[in-house]
C-alpha positions as CSV (number, residue, x, y, z in Angstrom):
1,M,-20.5,24.7,25.2
2,R,-22.5,25.7,22.3
3,L,-21.5,24.8,18.6
4,G,-21.9,27.7,16.3
5,E,-21.6,25.5,13.1
6,D,-21.6,22.1,12.1
7,S,-18.9,20.2,13.8
8,H,-17.0,17.0,14.3
9,L,-16.2,15.9,17.8
10,I,-13.6,13.4,18.9
11,V,-13.4,12.2,22.5
12,A,-10.2,10.8,24.0
13,A,-9.0,9.4,27.0
14,V,-5.6,8.4,28.3
15,G,-4.9,6.8,31.9
16,E,-2.6,8.9,33.4
17,G,-1.1,7.1,36.4
18,F,-1.7,3.5,34.8
19,D,0.3,1.2,32.7
20,L,-0.2,-1.8,30.3
21,R,1.8,-4.1,32.8
22,R,-1.3,-6.4,33.5
23,G,-1.6,-7.2,29.7
24,W,2.0,-6.9,28.4
25,G,4.1,-8.2,31.3
26,K,7.8,-7.0,31.0
27,T,7.9,-6.1,27.4
28,W,8.6,-2.5,26.1
29,E,4.7,-2.0,25.7
30,S,3.8,-2.4,29.3
31,G,4.9,1.0,30.1
32,M,2.7,2.6,28.0
33,H,-0.3,4.4,29.2
34,P,-3.4,3.0,27.9
35,C,-5.6,5.2,25.8
36,A,-8.7,5.3,23.9
37,F,-10.7,7.6,21.5
38,T,-13.9,7.6,19.2
39,N,-14.4,7.8,15.6
40,P,-15.8,11.6,14.7
41,I,-19.3,12.5,16.1
42,W,-20.6,14.3,13.4
43,V,-22.9,17.3,14.8
44,D,-25.6,19.0,12.6
45,V,-26.0,22.2,14.4
46,D,-28.9,23.7,12.1
47,G,-30.8,20.8,11.1
48,Q,-30.0,21.3,7.5
49,G,-27.5,18.6,6.9
50,W,-23.9,18.3,8.0
51,V,-21.6,20.6,6.0
52,A,-17.7,20.2,6.2
53,N,-16.1,23.8,7.0
54,H,-13.0,23.0,4.4
55,D,-10.3,24.0,7.4
56,T,-7.3,21.9,6.5
57,L,-5.7,23.3,9.5
58,D,-2.7,24.9,7.3
59,A,-1.8,21.4,6.1
60,P,-1.6,21.0,2.4
61,L,-3.9,17.9,1.4
62,P,-2.5,15.7,-0.9
63,T,-3.2,15.6,-4.6
64,G,-2.7,13.5,-7.6
65,K,-2.3,9.8,-7.8
66,S,-1.9,7.7,-4.8
67,P,1.3,6.0,-4.4
68,F,-0.4,2.9,-3.4
69,P,-1.7,0.0,-5.6
70,E,-5.0,-0.2,-7.0
71,P,-7.1,-2.8,-4.6
72,R,-7.8,-6.0,-6.5
73,D,-11.3,-8.0,-6.6
74,A,-10.8,-10.9,-4.4
75,T,-14.1,-12.2,-5.9
76,A,-12.4,-12.6,-9.2
77,D,-10.0,-15.2,-8.0
78,G,-13.4,-17.5,-7.0
79,A,-13.0,-16.4,-3.4
80,D,-16.3,-15.7,-1.6
């Protein structure tokens, strides 16, 4: 597969036919299939630096003030 423009790839793996009984015993979690995925792998196709394509997949992006409180500086409390 050849990429025609700068892209990011995410690799995912699912353990079909496996479950989590070995680590979770008889809990509800034990019936889940193990899965793993990578962080994005950024691919600069043309060597000119990675450029986003700005595709939002037709989902509106949130704008405005975050509903979460501003983070506080833990070092201001004398913590290291």
